[in-house]
N, C-alpha and C positions, 0 to 999 in steps of 0.2 A: 669621462664623467671620472673625478681623479677620488680615490678612496678614504675615505673618512679616516681624521688619527687619530689614533691611541688614544689619546690624549682628552677628543673629542667629550663629550657627557655621552652613555648608549642609550641613553632614554630617547636619542636624539633618532637613533638606529633602527630604523623598519622592522628590518631582518632579525633583530636583536628581539623588540615589541612582539612581534612574533610568533618567536619563538617560548616570553616570555608566558603569555599569552591560552598557549599548547600546553605550557608546564601547568599552569593555572587550571585549564579546563581536569586534563590527568588529575591531579590530584581532587577535583570537586568529584566525577565521578567515582575519586576510592574513597571519600569521605560518604558519600553516598553509599555505596558498597557496603562500605563499613558497618554505618547505621541500619541497612535493612536486613544484615546477617547479625546485629545486637541486638535489634527488635524481633527478628524472626528467634534468636536463642532465649529472649525473656518471654516470649509467647508460647513457646517449649515448660520454658520453667513455673509458669505460671499456669497452664492448665494440667499437665504432666506431672502425676504423681512420679517420684522421685529424692534424691536425698541431695539435701542443699549441703555440700562436703564444709564449709567450710564450720556448720556445725553439726556435724554428724547426725544429721536430722530428717528423716524421713516425711517426705509431707506429699498427703494423697487423701483422696478422701475417700470413706468407706471400704478404706484395704490399710495396709500395716505389715510390717514385716514383721515376723517371727520373732519375740523378743530375747530369745535367746540362741537360734545360730543368724539369725538376722536374711536368712537366705528365703525363705517359703514367703508365698502370698497368705495373711490370712486377713478375716473378718477384721473392721471394723463398725464407730457408732455404734446405736443403737442395738443396732443386733446384735453385736461379736457374740463368742459361745467360748470364745478362748482367742489369747491370746499368743499362743505360741501354735506349731505346726503338727501336723497330724506324729511327727518324728518324735520330735520332742514329748507331744503327750504322751509317746506310747514310752520312751524312754524314762520319762519320769512316771508312770506307771506301773514299771518295773521294782524301780528303785522303790516305790512305796509298798507294794503290797511285799517287798522284804522285809522292810521294818514292822510292819503291821498295821496301814494305809491302804485307800484306795489313791490314793495318788500322797508325793512327795510335795508336789510344791503348789498342790492344788489349782493348774494350770486349765484343768473345762469347767471352772465357778462364771456363771454371765457376770457381766462390769459388776457391780460390785455384792449381788446377791443379798438386795435388801429384803431381795423380797422370802426370801428362807427365814427369815428371822420373825421373832413372833411380834405381831402390830404395834402397835404404839399404846393401846387402852390397855395392856396387860401391864404386871407386877411393876416397881424400879429398879428389878433387882435385875427382868428381864429386858427391860429396854438399855440397862449400863452392860450390858449383854452383847445387847445387840449395837449398840454402838464400841463396844470394847472389838464383839467382831469385826465390822465396817472397816474400821479403824486402823487394824489388823492386815485384811483383805488390801488395801491401800496403801499399806508402808510395803508392804510383799510385790505388789506391782508399779510401783515405783521404783525397788528394788534392782527389780529386772527389765525393766525402763533406761536408765542406768547402765543396768549391761550390756541390754541393747545400743545404746548409740560408743559402747568401748568397741565393741565389734565391729560395728559398723567402719568407725578410725581403720579400723588394724586391717578391713581390708580394701579400703580406700588406697590404705598405702602401700598393698600387697598387688593391687592392680595399677599405681600407676596415677589415681587419679586427684592428689591431692594438690593441686596444681588447676584446675576444672573449677567453676562456681556450684556446676549442677551435673548428676551424671538420672539420667531416665530410666526410670522401673525397667524400660526392654532390655537396657545397656547394663541394669545392674543383675539381672535373673537370666541374660545371656552370659555373662560373667560368672555371676555365681546362683548355678541352676540349685533346685531343691534337690537335695542329698542327704539318702539312709544316715553313713560313715562322719560325711562333717557335720550332719544335728547333731548325731551323739557325742563328733569328740568337741563339737564346745558346752555339749550338755558338759558330759567329764567339767570339764576343765570350770567350767560353774559350782558345778560341786566344790569342788577343791579350793576356789579360791571363796565361793562368798559360803557355804554350809560343811566347813570343814568337820563340823561332830557326824555328818552322817554316812561319813567315811568309820568312824568309832563302829557306828552301829552294824555297816555295814561294810567290809570292808574291801568286798570286791567287786562294789563302787568303781571303782575307779581303772574296772579292768574292758573294756571294749569286749569280746571273748562271752563277757560273761554276758550280757542282756540278750546279746544272740540267742544263747546258749542256755535264756529264759524262757525261750520261745523260738522255740527251734521254726516256725515257721518266716519268722522275719527276716532271718540271711536270703529271702530270695531280696529283702529289698535293694541287698547291694551285689547282690552279682550283674 
């Protein structure tokens, strides 16, 4: 049998055709595997709570991340009692006490606090006060959610996740566990950036040790 001429059409070569078929088959399996992996990732993304990296947004049902430290998990939905973790609530209460309030940012108010306001059949002045009070809470909470998104963006960059589409909540909490000191550092940065007038009322509010000195037993939280 004579060898095929190199100028002959390779499509007529059975060995060549067999190699092409093997290659095409391997490509098919590769595409199937990639499709399966993509489908699995999407299933995780659609079911599991976590961080949508491109928007630096938390996606989940009935749970959320603390609006200040973006590390601890808090309840969400209709039963929400606070938008911040217990650590951030603690620092907020300490600063509130220092300037004459029970809280500074009002982190433990329920949802919009509507039940705390007068009924609709009250006087026009009381109704206006109700509207202004609810608006004030909404604006305050929106400001904190903007802060949360910024914190999430920073933490995404620090963890090297900026090229991912989604980070599951379990991965997030493994990388950034709830921590009293991290919470306090975030709280102080929030005060410095968004509420500088509070520093005028309480200059010590930017000092980490001051918060622990106000509540000695809280020192155990960072040990």
